[in-house]
N, CA, C and O atoms as a Tinker XYZ file with bonds, in Angstrom:
   400  protein
     1  N    105.769000  102.563000   95.922000    73     2
     2  CA   106.952000  102.227000   95.156000    64     1     3
     3  C    106.604000  102.132000   93.670000    63     2     4     5
     4  O    105.517000  101.674000   93.318000    81     3
     5  N    107.480000  102.543000   92.832000    73     3     6
     6  CA   107.221000  102.461000   91.378000    64     5     7
     7  C    107.154000  100.973000   90.938000    63     6     8     9
     8  O    107.793000  100.130000   91.569000    81     7
     9  N    106.387000  100.634000   89.858000    73     7    10
    10  CA   106.325000   99.251000   89.352000    64     9    11
    11  C    107.652000   98.913000   88.700000    63    10    12    13
    12  O    108.064000   97.755000   88.756000    81    11
    13  N    108.351000   99.876000   88.077000    73    11    14
    14  CA   109.637000   99.655000   87.423000    64    13    15
    15  C    110.599000  100.637000   88.043000    63    14    16    17
    16  O    110.254000  101.785000   88.323000    81    15
    17  N    111.776000  100.180000   88.247000    73    15    18
    18  CA   112.778000  101.100000   88.880000    64    17    19
    19  C    113.912000  101.469000   87.967000    63    18    20    21
    20  O    114.813000  102.211000   88.358000    81    19
    21  N    113.879000  100.941000   86.707000    73    19    22
    22  CA   114.936000  101.334000   85.755000    64    21    23
    23  C    114.342000  101.448000   84.386000    63    22    24    25
    24  O    113.532000  100.616000   83.976000    81    23
    25  N    114.742000  102.480000   83.669000    73    23    26
    26  CA   114.290000  102.783000   82.324000    64    25    27
    27  C    115.491000  102.885000   81.429000    63    26    28    29
    28  O    116.355000  103.735000   81.647000    81    27
    29  N    115.569000  102.033000   80.418000    73    27    30
    30  CA   116.757000  101.966000   79.596000    64    29    31
    31  C    116.471000  102.450000   78.197000    63    30    32    33
    32  O    115.325000  102.464000   77.749000    81    31
    33  N    117.524000  102.845000   77.513000    73    31    34
    34  CA   117.447000  103.154000   76.094000    64    33    35
    35  C    118.489000  102.288000   75.380000    63    34    36    37
    36  O    119.456000  101.851000   76.004000    81    35
    37  N    118.305000  102.042000   74.105000    73    35    38
    38  CA   119.214000  101.138000   73.387000    64    37    39
    39  C    120.658000  101.564000   73.382000    63    38    40    41
    40  O    121.542000  100.713000   73.478000    81    39
    41  N    120.931000  102.834000   73.275000    73    39    42
    42  CA   122.276000  103.325000   73.141000    64    41    43
    43  C    122.673000  104.165000   74.358000    63    42    44    45
    44  O    123.195000  105.272000   74.226000    81    43
    45  N    122.414000  103.618000   75.527000    73    43    46
    46  CA   122.663000  104.346000   76.777000    64    45    47
    47  C    124.100000  104.780000   76.911000    63    46    48    49
    48  O    125.031000  104.042000   76.590000    81    47
    49  N    124.256000  105.978000   77.384000    73    47    50
    50  CA   125.615000  106.603000   77.576000    64    49    51
    51  C    125.900000  106.874000   79.032000    63    50    52    53
    52  O    126.685000  107.760000   79.368000    81    51
    53  N    125.242000  106.089000   79.920000    73    51    54
    54  CA   125.430000  106.274000   81.367000    64    53    55
    55  C    124.095000  106.198000   82.080000    63    54    56    57
    56  O    123.093000  105.729000   81.538000    81    55
    57  N    124.116000  106.657000   83.267000    73    55    58
    58  CA   122.874000  106.591000   84.097000    64    57    59
    59  C    122.675000  107.810000   84.995000    63    58    60    61
    60  O    123.629000  108.503000   85.347000    81    59
    61  N    121.493000  108.040000   85.335000    73    59    62
    62  CA   121.138000  109.068000   86.349000    64    61    63
    63  C    120.172000  108.452000   87.284000    63    62    64    65
    64  O    119.286000  107.704000   86.869000    81    63
    65  N    120.322000  108.754000   88.575000    73    63    66
    66  CA   119.493000  108.166000   89.614000    64    65    67
    67  C    118.499000  109.234000   90.214000    63    66    68    69
    68  O    118.866000  110.339000   90.614000    81    67
    69  N    117.259000  108.797000   90.230000    73    67    70
    70  CA   116.152000  109.629000   90.813000    64    69    71
    71  C    115.739000  108.981000   92.118000    63    70    72    73
    72  O    115.596000  107.759000   92.166000    81    71
    73  N    115.544000  109.745000   93.172000    73    71    74
    74  CA   115.108000  109.210000   94.456000    64    73    75
    75  C    113.642000  108.843000   94.417000    63    74    76    77
    76  O    112.924000  109.280000   93.517000    81    75
    77  N    113.189000  108.074000   95.342000    73    75    78
    78  CA   111.796000  107.675000   95.397000    64    77    79
    79  C    110.945000  108.893000   95.659000    63    78    80    81
    80  O    109.828000  108.968000   95.148000    81    79
    81  N    111.429000  109.866000   96.444000    73    79    82
    82  CA   110.683000  111.149000   96.667000    64    81    83
    83  C    110.522000  111.885000   95.375000    63    82    84    85
    84  O    109.449000  112.439000   95.138000    81    83
    85  N    111.515000  111.931000   94.521000    73    83    86
    86  CA   111.437000  112.628000   93.226000    64    85    87
    87  C    110.378000  111.918000   92.368000    63    86    88    89
    88  O    109.531000  112.575000   91.762000    81    87
    89  N    110.423000  110.632000   92.320000    73    87    90
    90  CA   109.433000  109.871000   91.570000    64    89    91
    91  C    108.020000  110.170000   92.054000    63    90    92    93
    92  O    107.102000  110.378000   91.261000    81    91
    93  N    107.872000  110.186000   93.380000    73    91    94
    94  CA   106.532000  110.418000   93.944000    64    93    95
    95  C    106.045000  111.835000   93.670000    63    94    96    97
    96  O    104.854000  112.033000   93.431000    81    95
    97  N    106.920000  112.812000   93.698000    73    95    98
    98  CA   106.516000  114.188000   93.365000    64    97    99
    99  C    106.015000  114.252000   91.913000    63    98   100   101
   100  O    104.971000  114.852000   91.657000    81    99
   101  N    106.730000  113.653000   90.972000    73    99   102
   102  CA   106.328000  113.590000   89.579000    64   101   103
   103  C    104.990000  112.878000   89.412000    63   102   104   105
   104  O    104.138000  113.327000   88.646000    81   103
   105  N    104.804000  111.775000   90.125000    73   103   106
   106  CA   103.630000  110.973000   90.047000    64   105   107
   107  C    102.377000  111.807000   90.485000    63   106   108   109
   108  O    101.348000  111.845000   89.809000    81   107
   109  N    102.540000  112.449000   91.627000    73   107   110
   110  CA   101.454000  113.184000   92.190000    64   109   111
   111  C    101.048000  114.419000   91.390000    63   110   112   113
   112  O     99.867000  114.695000   91.181000    81   111
   113  N    102.105000  115.173000   90.939000    73   111   114
   114  CA   101.807000  116.414000   90.160000    64   113   115
   115  C    101.519000  116.186000   88.742000    63   114   116   117
   116  O    100.513000  116.685000   88.237000    81   115
   117  N    102.368000  115.436000   88.039000    73   115   118
   118  CA   102.184000  115.281000   86.592000    64   117   119
   119  C    101.263000  114.143000   86.131000    63   118   120   121
   120  O    100.709000  114.182000   85.032000    81   119
   121  N    101.113000  113.141000   86.983000    73   119   122
   122  CA   100.271000  111.956000   86.652000    64   121   123
   123  C     98.941000  112.051000   87.334000    63   122   124   125
   124  O     97.917000  111.815000   86.693000    81   123
   125  N     98.902000  112.380000   88.583000    73   123   126
   126  CA    97.676000  112.437000   89.350000    64   125   127
   127  C     97.025000  113.841000   89.281000    63   126   128   129
   128  O     95.896000  114.046000   89.726000    81   127
   129  N     97.791000  114.802000   88.701000    73   127   130
   130  CA    97.315000  116.205000   88.523000    64   129   131
   131  C     96.957000  116.915000   89.814000    63   130   132   133
   132  O     96.055000  117.753000   89.831000    81   131
   133  N     97.654000  116.590000   90.897000    73   131   134
   134  CA    97.460000  117.309000   92.159000    64   133   135
   135  C     98.208000  118.690000   92.065000    63   134   136   137
   136  O     99.185000  118.846000   91.332000    81   135
   137  N     97.701000  119.636000   92.824000    73   135   138
   138  CA    98.433000  120.898000   92.936000    64   137   139
   139  C     99.682000  120.661000   93.784000    63   138   140   141
   140  O     99.795000  119.628000   94.444000    81   139
   141  N    100.605000  121.595000   93.771000    73   139   142
   142  CA   101.776000  121.360000   94.663000    64   141   143
   143  C    101.329000  121.367000   96.145000    63   142   144   145
   144  O    101.888000  120.649000   96.974000    81   143
   145  N    100.341000  122.170000   96.446000    73   143   146
   146  CA    99.848000  122.224000   97.858000    64   145   147
   147  C     99.300000  120.815000   98.243000    63   146   148   149
   148  O     99.637000  120.268000   99.293000    81   147
   149  N     98.467000  120.267000   97.375000    73   147   150
   150  CA    97.925000  118.941000   97.686000    64   149   151
   151  C     98.901000  117.884000   97.714000    63   150   152   153
   152  O     98.799000  116.974000   98.537000    81   151
   153  N     99.929000  117.938000   96.800000    73   151   154
   154  CA   101.008000  116.929000   96.801000    64   153   155
   155  C    101.879000  117.053000   98.055000    63   154   156   157
   156  O    102.332000  116.049000   98.605000    81   155
   157  N    102.110000  118.297000   98.503000    73   155   158
   158  CA   102.984000  118.483000   99.693000    64   157   159
   159  C    102.244000  117.836000  100.901000    63   158   160   161
   160  O    102.880000  117.212000  101.750000    81   159
   161  N    100.900000  117.991000  100.970000    73   159   162
   162  CA   100.152000  117.353000  102.068000    64   161   163
   163  C    100.236000  115.877000  101.997000    63   162   164   165
   164  O    100.460000  115.205000  103.003000    81   163
   165  N    100.052000  115.335000  100.762000    73   163   166
   166  CA   100.139000  113.862000  100.563000    64   165   167
   167  C    101.564000  113.298000  100.945000    63   166   168   169
   168  O    101.687000  112.213000  101.515000    81   167
   169  N    102.543000  114.031000  100.626000    73   167   170
   170  CA   103.938000  113.596000  100.920000    64   169   171
   171  C    104.418000  114.030000  102.302000    63   170   172   173
   172  O    105.516000  113.672000  102.728000    81   171
   173  N    103.579000  114.810000  103.005000    73   171   174
   174  CA   103.871000  115.304000  104.324000    64   173   175
   175  C    105.247000  116.051000  104.397000    63   174   176   177
   176  O    106.086000  115.802000  105.262000    81   175
   177  N    105.397000  116.962000  103.441000    73   175   178
   178  CA   106.527000  117.878000  103.410000    64   177   179
   179  C    106.017000  119.301000  103.137000    63   178   180   181
   180  O    104.904000  119.497000  102.649000    81   179
   181  N    106.838000  120.257000  103.455000    73   179   182
   182  CA   106.494000  121.661000  103.150000    64   181   183
   183  C    106.379000  121.830000  101.630000    63   182   184   185
   184  O    107.031000  121.126000  100.859000    81   183
   185  N    105.520000  122.800000  101.216000    73   183   186
   186  CA   105.368000  123.091000   99.775000    64   185   187
   187  C    106.662000  123.471000   99.177000    63   186   188   189
   188  O    106.920000  123.092000   98.035000    81   187
   189  N    107.513000  124.199000   99.863000    73   187   190
   190  CA   108.766000  124.644000   99.310000    64   189   191
   191  C    109.708000  123.437000   99.166000    63   190   192   193
   192  O    110.502000  123.403000   98.226000    81   191
   193  N    109.642000  122.452000  100.067000    73   191   194
   194  CA   110.419000  121.237000   99.936000    64   193   195
   195  C    109.986000  120.445000   98.745000    63   194   196   197
   196  O    110.796000  119.915000   97.985000    81   195
   197  N    108.626000  120.374000   98.593000    73   195   198
   198  CA   108.068000  119.617000   97.420000    64   197   199
   199  C    108.581000  120.281000   96.108000    63   198   200   201
   200  O    108.994000  119.587000   95.179000    81   199
   201  N    108.546000  121.593000   96.055000    73   199   202
   202  CA   108.960000  122.328000   94.836000    64   201   203
   203  C    110.418000  121.949000   94.491000    63   202   204   205
   204  O    110.754000  121.696000   93.334000    81   203
   205  N    111.260000  121.920000   95.525000    73   203   206
   206  CA   112.677000  121.555000   95.281000    64   205   207
   207  C    112.815000  120.147000   94.765000    63   206   208   209
   208  O    113.564000  119.919000   93.815000    81   207
   209  N    112.108000  119.174000   95.365000    73   207   210
   210  CA   112.113000  117.811000   94.978000    64   209   211
   211  C    111.618000  117.686000   93.526000    63   210   212   213
   212  O    112.253000  117.037000   92.695000    81   211
   213  N    110.484000  118.317000   93.246000    73   211   214
   214  CA   109.862000  118.252000   91.896000    64   213   215
   215  C    110.750000  118.880000   90.846000    63   214   216   217
   216  O    110.825000  118.343000   89.741000    81   215
   217  N    111.412000  119.958000   91.111000    73   215   218
   218  CA   112.295000  120.623000   90.143000    64   217   219
   219  C    113.461000  119.669000   89.854000    63   218   220   221
   220  O    113.816000  119.485000   88.690000    81   219
   221  N    114.046000  119.078000   90.850000    73   219   222
   222  CA   115.148000  118.121000   90.699000    64   221   223
   223  C    114.721000  116.931000   89.813000    63   222   224   225
   224  O    115.448000  116.531000   88.904000    81   223
   225  N    113.588000  116.405000   90.083000    73   223   226
   226  CA   113.055000  115.250000   89.360000    64   225   227
   227  C    112.881000  115.591000   87.850000    63   226   228   229
   228  O    113.307000  114.827000   86.984000    81   227
   229  N    112.276000  116.700000   87.570000    73   227   230
   230  CA   112.046000  117.161000   86.169000    64   229   231
   231  C    113.343000  117.329000   85.392000    63   230   232   233
   232  O    113.437000  116.982000   84.215000    81   231
   233  N    114.344000  117.871000   86.087000    73   231   234
   234  CA   115.664000  118.029000   85.456000    64   233   235
   235  C    116.273000  116.706000   85.156000    63   234   236   237
   236  O    116.841000  116.508000   84.082000    81   235
   237  N    116.171000  115.813000   86.061000    73   235   238
   238  CA   116.791000  114.501000   85.815000    64   237   239
   239  C    116.078000  113.698000   84.722000    63   238   240   241
   240  O    116.749000  113.014000   83.948000    81   239
   241  N    114.744000  113.756000   84.629000    73   239   242
   242  CA   114.021000  113.116000   83.494000    64   241   243
   243  C    114.446000  113.782000   82.170000    63   242   244   245
   244  O    114.705000  113.084000   81.190000    81   243
   245  N    114.517000  115.078000   82.136000    73   243   246
   246  CA   114.902000  115.775000   80.898000    64   245   247
   247  C    116.317000  115.356000   80.457000    63   246   248   249
   248  O    116.564000  115.068000   79.286000    81   247
   249  N    117.229000  115.333000   81.431000    73   247   250
   250  CA   118.641000  114.965000   81.166000    64   249   251
   251  C    118.698000  113.549000   80.637000    63   250   252   253
   252  O    119.405000  113.281000   79.665000    81   251
   253  N    117.951000  112.617000   81.271000    73   251   254
   254  CA   117.983000  111.232000   80.867000    64   253   255
   255  C    117.453000  111.069000   79.400000    63   254   256   257
   256  O    118.009000  110.296000   78.618000    81   255
   257  N    116.381000  111.806000   79.056000    73   255   258
   258  CA   115.838000  111.763000   77.699000    64   257   259
   259  C    116.753000  112.359000   76.656000    63   258   260   261
   260  O    116.958000  111.773000   75.593000    81   259
   261  N    117.300000  113.513000   76.950000    73   259   262
   262  CA   118.085000  114.265000   75.990000    64   261   263
   263  C    119.419000  113.610000   75.831000    63   262   264   265
   264  O    119.903000  113.555000   74.700000    81   263
   265  N    120.056000  113.112000   76.846000    73   263   266
   266  CA   121.411000  112.593000   76.822000    64   265   267
   267  C    121.450000  111.036000   76.681000    63   266   268   269
   268  O    122.522000  110.437000   76.765000    81   267
   269  N    120.305000  110.413000   76.473000    73   267   270
   270  CA   120.183000  108.938000   76.337000    64   269   271
   271  C    120.821000  108.203000   77.545000    63   270   272   273
   272  O    121.681000  107.336000   77.395000    81   271
   273  N    120.360000  108.591000   78.720000    73   271   274
   274  CA   120.910000  107.969000   79.945000    64   273   275
   275  C    119.829000  106.969000   80.544000    63   274   276   277
   276  O    118.621000  107.147000   80.383000    81   275
   277  N    120.325000  105.990000   81.190000    73   275   278
   278  CA   119.402000  105.063000   81.927000    64   277   279
   279  C    118.869000  105.888000   83.109000    63   278   280   281
   280  O    119.634000  106.582000   83.779000    81   279
   281  N    117.615000  105.812000   83.349000    73   279   282
   282  CA   116.997000  106.483000   84.498000    64   281   283
   283  C    116.653000  105.371000   85.533000    63   282   284   285
   284  O    115.839000  104.484000   85.279000    81   283
   285  N    117.301000  105.469000   86.681000    73   283   286
   286  CA   117.119000  104.492000   87.742000    64   285   287
   287  C    116.437000  105.213000   88.984000    63   286   288   289
   288  O    116.833000  106.309000   89.381000    81   287
   289  N    115.451000  104.565000   89.530000    73   287   290
   290  CA   114.799000  105.122000   90.746000    64   289   291
   291  C    115.338000  104.291000   91.909000    63   290   292   293
   292  O    115.172000  103.072000   91.948000    81   291
   293  N    115.979000  104.967000   92.845000    73   291   294
   294  CA   116.622000  104.280000   93.947000    64   293   295
   295  C    116.942000  105.242000   95.042000    63   294   296   297
   296  O    117.363000  106.369000   94.780000    81   295
   297  N    116.749000  104.816000   96.288000    73   295   298
   298  CA   117.171000  105.585000   97.470000    64   297   299
   299  C    116.266000  106.683000   97.822000    63   298   300   301
   300  O    115.192000  106.839000   97.243000    81   299
   301  N    116.693000  107.463000   98.785000    73   299   302
   302  CA   115.919000  108.573000   99.275000    64   301   303
   303  C    115.634000  108.344000  100.772000    63   302   304   305
   304  O    116.135000  107.403000  101.387000    81   303
   305  N    114.819000  109.234000  101.322000    73   303   306
   306  CA   114.499000  109.163000  102.697000    64   305   307
   307  C    112.935000  109.105000  102.759000    63   306   308   309
   308  O    112.269000  110.125000  102.583000    81   307
   309  N    112.405000  107.973000  102.995000    73   307   310
   310  CA   110.915000  107.794000  102.911000    64   309   311
   311  C    110.469000  106.681000  103.815000    63   310   312   313
   312  O    111.270000  105.839000  104.220000    81   311
   313  N    109.217000  106.673000  104.129000    73   311   314
   314  CA   108.664000  105.615000  104.925000    64   313   315
   315  C    107.380000  105.071000  104.243000    63   314   316   317
   316  O    106.445000  105.823000  103.968000    81   315
   317  N    107.364000  103.782000  103.986000    73   315   318
   318  CA   106.194000  103.171000  103.398000    64   317   319
   319  C    105.206000  102.719000  104.457000    63   318   320   321
   320  O    105.612000  102.139000  105.464000    81   319
   321  N    103.972000  102.959000  104.265000    73   319   322
   322  CA   102.931000  102.546000  105.270000    64   321   323
   323  C    102.707000  101.035000  105.114000    63   322   324   325
   324  O    102.790000  100.491000  104.013000    81   323
   325  N    102.438000  100.410000  106.179000    73   323   326
   326  CA   102.131000   98.998000  106.174000    64   325   327
   327  C    100.601000   98.810000  106.398000    63   326   328   329
   328  O    100.168000   98.236000  107.397000    81   327
   329  N     99.816000   99.313000  105.437000    73   327   330
   330  CA    98.374000   99.274000  105.459000    64   329   331
   331  C     97.847000   97.863000  105.363000    63   330   332   333
   332  O     98.086000   97.209000  104.348000    81   331
   333  N     97.127000   97.342000  106.384000    73   331   334
   334  CA    96.587000   95.984000  106.306000    64   333   335
   335  C     95.234000   95.940000  107.012000    63   334   336   337
   336  O     95.032000   96.627000  108.014000    81   335
   337  N     94.329000   95.151000  106.504000    73   335   338
   338  CA    93.021000   94.928000  107.089000    64   337   339
   339  C     92.331000   96.229000  107.451000    63   338   340   341
   340  O     91.802000   96.370000  108.554000    81   339
   341  N     92.334000   97.150000  106.556000    73   339   342
   342  CA    91.660000   98.445000  106.793000    64   341   343
   343  C     92.195000   99.208000  108.030000    63   342   344   345
   344  O     91.479000  100.005000  108.636000    81   343
   345  N     93.449000   98.947000  108.382000    73   343   346
   346  CA    94.049000   99.654000  109.470000    64   345   347
   347  C     95.424000  100.209000  109.115000    63   346   348   349
   348  O     96.303000   99.515000  108.603000    81   347
   349  N     95.552000  101.440000  109.401000    73   347   350
   350  CA    96.844000  102.154000  109.047000    64   349   351
   351  C     97.892000  101.807000  110.119000    63   350   352   353
   352  O     97.654000  101.954000  111.318000    81   351
   353  N     98.991000  101.370000  109.673000    73   351   354
   354  CA   100.112000  101.030000  110.551000    64   353   355
   355  C    101.070000  102.225000  110.850000    63   354   356   357
   356  O    101.774000  102.222000  111.860000    81   355
   357  N    101.079000  103.207000  109.981000    73   355   358
   358  CA   102.032000  104.356000  110.197000    64   357   359
   359  C    101.315000  105.486000  110.970000    63   358   360   361
   360  O    101.966000  106.377000  111.516000    81   359
   361  N     99.969000  105.436000  111.009000    73   359   362
   362  CA    99.262000  106.424000  111.832000    64   361   363
   363  C     99.123000  107.741000  111.145000    63   362   364   365
   364  O     98.720000  108.720000  111.773000    81   363
   365  N     99.453000  107.808000  109.826000    73   363   366
   366  CA    99.426000  109.113000  109.180000    64   365   367
   367  C     98.667000  109.119000  107.875000    63   366   368   369
   368  O     97.760000  109.934000  107.700000    81   367
   369  N     99.009000  108.233000  106.948000    73   367   370
   370  CA    98.604000  108.413000  105.570000    64   369   371
   371  C     97.511000  107.480000  105.114000    63   370   372   373
   372  O     96.855000  107.826000  104.131000    81   371
   373  N     97.254000  106.409000  105.675000    73   371   374
   374  CA    96.442000  105.384000  105.068000    64   373   375
   375  C     94.887000  105.709000  104.996000    63   374   376   377
   376  O     94.121000  105.022000  104.321000    81   375
   377  N     94.506000  106.734000  105.692000    73   375   378
   378  CA    93.070000  107.077000  105.549000    64   377   379
   379  C     92.799000  107.521000  104.137000    63   378   380   381
   380  O     91.639000  107.536000  103.725000    81   379
   381  N     93.801000  107.882000  103.376000    73   379   382
   382  CA    93.701000  108.342000  101.963000    64   381   383
   383  C     94.184000  107.284000  101.029000    63   382   384   385
   384  O     94.478000  107.593000   99.874000    81   383
   385  N     94.289000  106.028000  101.462000    73   383   386
   386  CA    94.923000  104.977000  100.624000    64   385   387
   387  C     94.325000  104.875000   99.238000    63   386   388   389
   388  O     95.056000  104.605000   98.285000    81   387
   389  N     93.028000  105.080000   99.083000    73   387   390
   390  CA    92.411000  104.925000   97.726000    64   389   391
   391  C     92.855000  106.047000   96.804000    63   390   392   393
   392  O     92.661000  105.933000   95.593000    81   391
   393  N     93.454000  107.151000   97.325000    73   391   394
   394  CA    93.920000  108.213000   96.493000    64   393   395
   395  C     95.336000  107.976000   95.941000    63   394   396   397
   396  O     95.714000  108.549000   94.919000    81   395
   397  N     96.091000  107.148000   96.610000    73   395   398
   398  CA    97.540000  106.977000   96.313000    64   397   399
   399  C     97.686000  106.029000   95.164000    63   398   400
   400  O     98.805000  105.738000   94.743000    81   399
């Protein structure tokens, strides 16, 4: 989950909502510098699905910046792992916890 879920500007003219999946796609590709193939494996989606999510996220960020909109991260269809005591609770992702 992102540390902050809303990004404001002083003269906001509305808001745009980005899903958690869109945020994660941006984080993995633009912040962690993963390839789309690596990011799709990390997110457990097809590369074509990741491309669609990533394109949508970039358009929303650009629109928020250019049009002075509040950018809110909310919603989507995702599952957070309940990693505890070196044991993965979701059975899929936590073996790579140090990469996330």
